Structures are given as structure tokens and as C-alpha cells.
Residue, then its C-alpha position, 0 to 999 in steps of 0.5 A: m500500500q502506498e502509505n507504507i512506502p518510505e518517504i526516502l527511497t533506498i534500495p535496501a528499504l524497497q527490497q525489504g518492503y517487497k519481500q514483506g509484501d508491504f508494497t509492490p513495484a506498481e505502488v512505488l511507481n505510482a507514488i513516485a508519479a504523485r510526488a513528482r506532480e506535487t513538486a512540479d514547481n521545481p523543474i526536476w523533470i524534463t520527462a516526468p514519471g508516469e505510466a508512459v515511461y515506466g509502464k512497459y518496464l513494469a509489465a515486463l518485470p520478471p517474478m521477484d528474484f534478487a539473486a537473478y535481478p539484484l535491482w529488481g523493482i528499484p526505480f531510477a532516474i536518468k539524466d536527459n543526456i542519456d538515452l532511454a528507448g522511445v523517450p526523447t533525449t533533449a540535453a536540455c535543448p528542445a531544438y536538439a531533441y531526438t527519440p532514440k530507438e535503443s537505450a544507452t548501454v548502462v541503462q540497458k544493463l540496469i533494466a536487465a538487472g530489474a531496475i525500472p526507469v521512471g523519467k528523464t531529469n533536467l540538467d544544465q544544457f549540454a551538461t555544461g555547468l555546475v549550478g543547475t540553472r542553465s536550462p530552458y526547462g527551468e532552474v532546479h531548486n536545491a532539495w532543502q532550500p529552494e532559494l539555493i542552487s541544486g548544483g549541476s549539471s546533473s541537477g534533476s538527477a540529484v534532487s529526484v533522489a533527495l526528494g524520494q522520487a527515485a532510489f538512485a539516479l544516473g548523472t554524467d560527470t566531465a568536470g564535477s557534475g556527478r559530485v557537486p549536486a551530490m554535495l548540495n543535496t546531501l547524497v553520495g556521488y560516485k564517479p568511476p574512472v573514465g571508460s569503466w562505464s560505457t558512454c554509448g548512448v550519452v550525448p557528449a560534452c567532452a567525449s574523451l573525458d565523459c563519465v556516467t555516474v550515480f547518485a544514491h543515499t549511501l555508498a553501498e547503494a552506489e556500489a550496487v549500481d556500479a556492480v551492474a553498470r561496470g564493464v567493457d562495451e565493444a561499441c564504445a570507443w572509450s570503454r576499457t577494463i578497470p577491475l576492482q581490487k580487494e578493498q583496503l585502506p590507503a597507505v596515506i591520506l593526502l590533504p591540501a597544504e594550502e588553505p582551501t578557498f571558501y566563498g559566498d555568504w556561507a563561507a564561514g560555515y563551509r570552512r568549519k565543516w571542512q575543519h571538522a571533516v579533517a579532524r574526523l579523517r585524522t581519527l581513522g588511524l591512517p598517516v595524514r600528509e599535506v601536499s601541494t595541490a598546485e599541479f592539480s589546479a593547473a591541470a584543471r585550468l586546461l579544461y576551459d582555459g586551454a585547448y580542451v574546450a575545443e572538444r565541446w565545440a567539436d561535438i556540439g558546435p555544428f548544431v549551435e551553428s545550424h540552429p541560431g538562438a536555440t542554445f542557452p546564452v551562457t552555454e553558447k558563450i562557453l561552447r563558442s570559446g572552443g572555436r576561437p582561432e587561437l586554439t590551434a592544433a599546436q596549442l592542443f598538442e602543447d596542452l596534451h604534453q603538459l597534461a602528460l606531465y601532470r598525470r605523471h605527477a598524480a600517478t607518483l603522488l597517489g600511488n597508494a594514497v587517497l587525496v581528499l578535498p572539499t567537494a566545493g567551497g560553498t554555494f550560492t543562491r540562484a539569484e546570485v548565479a543569475a547575476d554572475p553566471v560564469a564566475t559563480n560556476s567557476q568557483m563551484g568547480l575549483y576542486t572538481n575540474h582536474c579529476n577526469l583530466l588526470d584519470l582519477a576515480a572519485v567519490a563525493i560524500p556528505e560531511n553530515s548526511r543530516d545537515h541540510e543548512y550547510p550541505a557540505g561534503l568532501t571528495l576522495f580521489s584515487l588513481a583509476a586502478n585504485e578505486h578500492l582505496i577511496r571506497a574503503t576510506a569513504r566507508a571508514f569516514l562515514a562510519t565516524e558519523e554513525e558512531s557519533l549518533 
């Protein structure tokens, strides 16, 4: 019965309810559709939950068997730059919309594991932004404080999970879009290494750097989704095998030697949150060392200040040129910066050579270590972002943009999962081959919150 359905949807709670007969997948899906209608003033969805989206998947759901179908009956949301067969993909640009015949590879895998797609979520147009306000479908409000930004670009995906309209959601992450919204809506945001999840059926932002990611309430739920979604896709040019090693703690935790930059009206609160997180990290019994993050910041600047921005123009530029006025103004300005004449082939190779040096530095520094940084140093109201869209967005990416350029895995976790006034968080980074280190460290850190209850 719908009255038994939890306000917050988690994979374990839904599985327990199904086993006990407290409710059925159909009742859960209908409750989600009702919740989406109740929050329609917050433009979470581009294609909202309804029978037209989830009906055929519900009808095809096999008998309950969690061994054969580990995500049986679990509702999930899909960022609207990821294909779901028969449902328009817009990338938050109505003129760009197309209706795919096939779902993205990761979506196919999740459906085969018993998960049920419920709708397509709003995003910063063409996945270009970290604020959640760059969409003609509307600005997605923060789940807890509507005047604040939700974070982007995977804005609707994060808020759908936070507000109980999905148990987990797919996002994408090129420069932090799977991590910043997780922090601002008090979720876990898991970003596997580039290529470990297929991007076949995903609208490219920077194709060589794009990742599909997951938002969930807990690390264990994110890991359950990863177990299904991970794997080589022969149809995906960027796909590669990155096996998980046995989970273990790192030899050392690395913290920034420099004082992190905190900003906005809540800067003091975010500074306190970071200091508290560092104190908790020091209780884990692991060596802690402070290191310069200057080379990480220098690598991050290559994404928009260097030739890498040309990759965005290479993918989306022809559409922008042939559809004048169809692109969100601030998004078009960023995309067009990738077509400026000074971004020559020689400049691209100079940047690639410099990036190779930064990657070598990261590989040496992070050999058996986990780097911990604030996910972001603050937040803004939606009005503040509207007044200065480029500068505010840039500040939200201070601690995220380096990640995929340096071929790192990352997990964003809440500093306090119950604090919605200052939804602060930290991100753990490892080399692509060392995801087991960030998982173990994140699990240990999150346990310190549970012990304090």
C-alpha cells in the first residue's frame, strides 16, 4: 500500500518492503508519479514519471528474484543526456531533441538487472555547468532550500533522489557534475574512472573525458549500481577494463597544504565543516600528509582555459551553428570559446604534453594514497548565479575540474548526511586502478558519523 512506502527511497528499504509484501513495484511507481506532480514547481523533470515511461518496464518485470535481478523493482532516474528507448533525449535543448530507438548501454544493463526507469531529469544544457540553472526547462531548486542552487549539471538527477522520487539516479560527470549536486543535496556521488562505464548512448560534452555516474543515499547503494553498470562495451570507443581490487585502506591520506578557498555568504560555515571533516579523517588511524595541490589546479585550468574546450565545440558546435538562438546564452558563450582561432592544433598538442606531465605527477603522488578535498567551497543562491553566471560556476568547480583530466576515480560524500543548512561534503580521489582505496576510506569516514549518533 502506498502509505507504507518510505518517504526516502533506498534500495535496501524497497527490497525489504517487497519481500514483506508491504508494497509492490506498481505502488512505488505510482507514488513516485504523485510526488513528482506535487513538486512540479521545481523543474526536476524534463520527462516526468508516469505510466508512459515506466509502464512497459513494469509489465515486463520478471517474478521477484534478487539473486537473478539484484535491482529488481528499484526505480531510477536518468539524466536527459542519456538515452532511454522511445523517450526523447533533449540535453536540455528542445531544438536538439531526438527519440532514440535503443537505450544507452548502462541503462540497458540496469533494466536487465530489474531496475525500472521512471523519467528523464533536467540538467544544465549540454551538461555544461555546475549550478543547475542553465536550462530552458527551468532552474532546479536545491532539495532543502529552494532559494539555493541544486548544483549541476546533473541537477534533476540529484534532487529526484533527495526528494524520494527515485532510489538512485544516473548523472554524467566531465568536470564535477556527478559530485557537486551530490554535495548540495546531501547524497553520495560516485564517479568511476573514465571508460569503466560505457558512454554509448550519452550525448557528449567532452567525449574523451565523459563519465556516467550515480547518485544514491549511501555508498553501498552506489556500489550496487556500479556492480551492474561496470564493464567493457565493444561499441564504445572509450570503454576499457578497470577491475576492482580487494578493498583496503590507503597507505596515506593526502590533504591540501594550502588553505582551501571558501566563498559566498556561507563561507564561514563551509570552512568549519571542512575543519571538522579533517579532524574526523585524522581519527581513522591512517598517516595524514599535506601536499601541494598546485599541479592539480593547473591541470584543471586546461579544461576551459586551454585547448580542451575545443572538444565541446567539436561535438556540439555544428548544431549551435545550424540552429541560431536555440542554445542557452551562457552555454553558447562557453561552447563558442572552443572555436576561437587561437586554439590551434599546436596549442592542443602543447596542452596534451603538459597534461602528460601532470598525470605523471598524480600517478607518483597517489600511488597508494587517497587525496581528499572539499567537494566545493560553498554555494550560492540562484539569484546570485543569475547575476554572475560564469564566475559563480567557476568557483563551484575549483576542486572538481582536474579529476577526469588526470584519470582519477572519485567519490563525493556528505560531511553530515543530516545537515541540510550547510550541505557540505568532501571528495576522495584515487588513481583509476585504485578505486578500492577511496571506497574503503569513504566507508571508514562515514562510519565516524554513525558512531557519533
